[in-house]
VMD Tcl script that draws the C-alpha trace (Angstrom):
set ca {
  {-14.50 5.44 41.39}
  {-11.19 5.56 40.83}
  {-9.73 7.61 37.99}
  {-7.05 5.64 35.92}
  {-3.34 7.25 36.67}
  {-2.05 9.39 33.94}
  {1.12 6.92 33.78}
  {-1.06 3.84 32.96}
  {-3.47 5.69 30.63}
  {0.02 6.77 28.73}
  {1.08 3.34 28.44}
  {-2.11 2.17 27.36}
  {-2.25 4.80 24.81}
  {1.17 3.69 23.55}
  {0.49 0.18 23.56}
  {-2.77 0.76 21.66}
  {-0.84 2.54 18.95}
  {2.31 0.26 19.05}
  {0.41 -3.33 19.07}
  {-1.26 -3.05 15.68}
  {1.63 -1.53 13.85}
  {3.98 -4.13 15.61}
  {1.46 -7.09 14.49}
  {1.59 -5.91 10.97}
  {5.31 -5.54 10.51}
  {5.64 -8.89 12.07}
  {3.02 -10.35 9.56}
  {4.31 -8.50 6.49}
  {8.23 -8.28 7.23}
  {9.42 -10.60 10.13}
  {7.74 -13.71 9.06}
  {8.47 -13.74 5.48}
  {12.03 -12.60 6.35}
  {12.75 -15.61 8.87}
  {10.89 -17.82 6.46}
  {13.06 -16.90 3.54}
  {16.08 -17.30 5.73}
  {14.93 -20.82 6.80}
  {14.50 -21.74 3.23}
  {17.77 -20.84 2.42}
  {19.13 -23.82 3.95}
  {16.95 -26.33 1.78}
  {17.00 -27.37 -1.55}
  {13.45 -27.07 -3.29}
  {11.72 -26.22 -6.47}
  {9.08 -24.32 -4.66}
  {6.41 -26.92 -4.93}
  {8.26 -30.22 -3.97}
  {9.33 -31.64 -0.61}
  {12.37 -29.63 0.84}
  {15.76 -31.16 1.52}
  {18.31 -29.98 3.83}
  {21.36 -28.97 2.34}
  {22.92 -26.48 4.96}
  {25.13 -23.96 3.80}
  {25.81 -25.64 0.42}
  {23.49 -23.11 -1.35}
  {25.57 -20.05 0.19}
  {28.85 -21.88 -0.91}
  {27.41 -22.47 -4.46}
  {26.40 -18.84 -4.44}
  {30.00 -17.73 -3.51}
  {31.51 -19.51 -6.22}
  {28.98 -18.03 -8.81}
  {30.47 -15.53 -11.06}
  {27.03 -14.12 -11.50}
  {26.56 -13.27 -8.06}
  {29.57 -11.30 -7.80}
  {28.89 -9.44 -11.10}
  {25.30 -8.50 -9.59}
  {26.77 -7.63 -6.43}
  {29.30 -5.14 -8.06}
  {26.44 -3.52 -10.35}
  {24.34 -3.01 -7.07}
  {27.19 -1.52 -5.46}
  {27.80 0.79 -8.56}
  {23.87 1.62 -8.55}
  {23.67 2.66 -4.89}
  {26.81 4.64 -5.18}
  {25.52 6.67 -7.94}
  {21.57 6.89 -7.06}
  {21.97 7.61 -3.17}
  {24.12 10.84 -3.22}
  {22.03 12.03 -6.52}
  {18.76 11.30 -4.74}
  {20.02 13.16 -1.69}
  {21.95 16.21 -3.15}
  {19.39 16.85 -5.78}
  {16.62 17.62 -3.56}
  {18.92 19.73 -1.05}
  {20.13 21.87 -3.82}
  {16.65 22.36 -4.91}
  {15.39 23.60 -1.73}
  {18.38 25.51 -1.04}
  {17.80 27.42 -4.41}
  {14.08 27.65 -3.63}
  {14.91 29.07 -0.20}
  {17.30 31.71 -1.74}
  {14.65 33.17 -4.33}
  {14.18 36.82 -3.38}
  {10.63 36.96 -4.98}
  {7.82 35.48 -3.08}
  {5.69 35.23 -5.84}
  {8.29 33.02 -7.94}
  {9.10 30.97 -5.06}
  {5.40 30.25 -4.51}
  {5.20 29.14 -8.16}
  {8.04 26.95 -7.83}
  {6.78 25.25 -4.90}
  {3.49 24.76 -6.57}
  {5.45 23.25 -9.50}
  {7.39 21.03 -7.50}
  {4.30 19.73 -5.24}
  {1.93 19.34 -8.31}
  {3.67 15.83 -9.33}
  {3.05 14.46 -5.78}
  {-0.50 15.36 -5.65}
  {-1.85 14.37 -9.03}
  {-1.40 10.53 -8.99}
  {-3.14 10.84 -5.66}
  {-6.20 12.82 -7.04}
  {-6.41 10.56 -10.41}
  {-6.60 7.48 -8.19}
  {-9.10 8.99 -5.99}
  {-11.17 10.06 -9.04}
  {-10.99 6.64 -10.68}
  {-11.99 4.50 -7.39}
  {-14.92 7.11 -7.13}
  {-15.98 6.39 -10.85}
  {-15.86 2.61 -10.04}
  {-17.87 2.80 -7.01}
  {-20.41 5.33 -8.18}
  {-24.02 4.36 -8.59}
  {-23.66 4.36 -12.58}
  {-20.06 2.81 -12.12}
  {-19.03 -0.47 -13.73}
  {-19.13 -2.37 -10.27}
  {-22.45 -1.40 -9.50}
  {-23.49 -2.04 -13.19}
  {-22.14 -5.59 -12.78}
  {-23.71 -6.31 -9.65}
  {-27.03 -5.41 -11.13}
  {-26.46 -7.42 -14.35}
  {-25.90 -10.56 -11.67}
  {-29.21 -9.56 -9.85}
  {-27.86 -7.73 -6.99}
  {-28.78 -4.46 -5.80}
  {-26.61 -1.35 -5.93}
}
mol new
graphics top color blue
foreach p $ca { graphics top sphere $p radius 0.5 }
foreach p [lrange $ca 0 end-1] q [lrange $ca 1 end] { graphics top cylinder $p $q radius 0.2 }
display resetview
């Protein structure tokens, strides 16, 4: 009985973790991105047959003033939000770390984590109620003649 080498087992584990993630990434990111890029070279209304127009769509986009206005607004939005969303939490963490009172730090950490936890707990409770024996899903199934 030959035991698998540690190197082979490690690669098997790596592939076991990466293949599902890579497959999902391919299905939900790569394929839609390639499809959208391909579709950019055609004229279509979404339902009708496609007509190849090459770079005509991109040339039309470059000459559209609304595109440049949108691009400018996006740039302003990014320049304002990215630093604020980075600096704000870092300052908050620094202030929290510099508190001398461990009791106050505990309460501030609780107040900061609370908004993160509440939506997940509420979602869990809602789904628990929906799937309970007396929940609306089972009541609907029973009304249709099914068993709960």
